[in-house]
C-alpha positions, -999 to +999 in steps of 0.1 A: +416+528+647+424+489+655+461+488+667+459+446+667+484+439+639+473+401+637+454+393+602+419+376+608+437+346+590+463+345+618+439+349+645+418+319+629+449+292+629+453+273+653+414+272+663+412+237+651+408+214+623+385+226+588+399+191+574+378+168+583+346+179+598+323+178+564+334+139+555+324+131+594+291+148+593+282+133+557+294+097+570+271+101+603+245+113+583+244+085+556+252+058+585+217+072+604+198+066+569+206+033+565+199+026+601+167+039+594+166+018+569+177-010+584+159-012+617+127-018+605+138-046+582+154-060+618+127-059+636+104-077+603+134-106+611+133-107+643+094-111+644+095-141+617+125-155+637+107-160+668+077-181+650+106-206+639+122-233+650+167-235+648+171-249+616+146-229+594+160-198+614+195-205+609+181-212+565+165-178+568+193-161+581+221-177+559+197-165+532+225-139+511+199-110+513+195-114+546+232-123+559+246-090+535+217-066+549+229-081+583+262-075+578+254-040+565+237-032+596+263-046+615+287-022+601+265+010+601+259+006+640+290+003+652+308+030+630+273+051+636+280+048+675+320+060+668+313+088+656+287+094+676+303+088+704+340+107+690+316+136+686+305+141+724+342+131+736+357+161+719+329+181+732+327+172+765+364+156+775+387+187+782+422+167+788+439+159+767+451+125+778+419+111+792+402+124+753+429+102+733+425+075+765+389+077+756+388+079+713+408+047+711+387+033+740+358+038+714+376+029+684+392-001+698+354-011+715+336-005+678+360-024+661+358-054+683+319-053+682+317-050+646+346-081+638+323-101+664+293-097+647+306-098+609+322-129+617+293-143+635+267-137+607+300-150+584+295-181+604+260-184+600+257-174+564+285-200+557+274-225+575+279-236+613 
């Protein structure tokens, strides 16, 4: 006979959140699939750009379809990177202060990188 008066629910409480794990997992997988589809297109685009002069390359990148795919690619890359680095930090950085600082730094870096990429694509797509 067990002398423990704690129920299994009481034992499980306080061991972490079970609220956001599925959403995080699904978004990471969705961005991974998006990147699997977009990277071959990007390689084709880069190989095509190598043979073009500046005006033709600018015109190719400014086409709505290419600009849209570049925007999706930039957003997917930085979102996927942020999610992956978040998991690595959560798993391997155990100090609460350093964990928080690293999480914020990764989020800031990924936001700034995505913003710079989006602005660059929009500048190309909308003209010089």
